[in-house]
Phi, psi and omega in degrees: 000315181294326179290336179275343183299313178300321179295320179295319178297317179298316179297315180298318180295317180295313180296317180296318180291325177295317178293322179296320179295320180295316184284340180248023185282346183218139172237151181223158172220131174254131184227150176235131180237148174241141180280121177237109186068240179254004185241145174276128180248130178293128178243338177207147179208140176218120175269147178202163178247108180287158175282120181256070173233151186309122175054041174249107185286134173243129181237146170228140178237130181237124176289134177273117184303138177077017180210174176265003182274153175232149172266128175254124178239125185232141177235131185221105175277142180211166177237018187239348190255346186213102178272142177215177178296337181266358179131178183267349183289133178219170178229131179249138176242144176218145177229143175205145170258138177200151172263354177267159174283127181241151173286321178199170177289346177284349188276356183238157182285326185267040180265178172236133185228142174221155179213146175212165176290131183291326182295335182248017183296124167251288176218138177229134181227143169231144183219150182217128176246145179201188175243133175234123184054041178065019179240139179294137179220147180226143176236149175226144168236120182233130178234148184210165174274114185291348178282349179256148180288138179248150173271181184299147177271164175129161182294137176265137181258000000 
C-alpha cells in the first residue's frame, strides 16, 4: 500500500493541474462606454472567468447606469460549430442590450456575435454600439488566454 502511495499522489497532481488549466483557460471582461465629446468613456466593467466546458453557457448582466437597459454578455464554448486544423473546439461570444429579461445575449436578433477556434485563442472581441436614452453607447466583450501577455485595454480609435 505504501509503495502505491507516491504513484497515486502523482496521478492526483497531474489530473488536478489538467483540470485547473481547463477551467482557467479563458478570462473575459464586459465593458460599457458612453460617448462624451469625441471620446468613449468607460462607465461600467466586469471581469469574469467563463466555464470552458462543452456547451456550458456563461452569462453576465450589467445594468446600464441611468436607464432601464441591461447589457447581456454571453460566452458559449462548443465542439460542433467550427472545425479547423487545430480541432473542433470553438468559443462564441455574444452581446445584446435589452430592457427585457433574457436567458442570454444569443436570444435576440439585434445582438453582436463572434466566434473563433479555442485552440488558437489569443484575444477575441465582439462589440455593439447603439443608442440608450438618445445617447450613443458601446459595449464590448473581450476574452483572452491569460497565459499570454496582453496590451492595454480600452477602445481603439
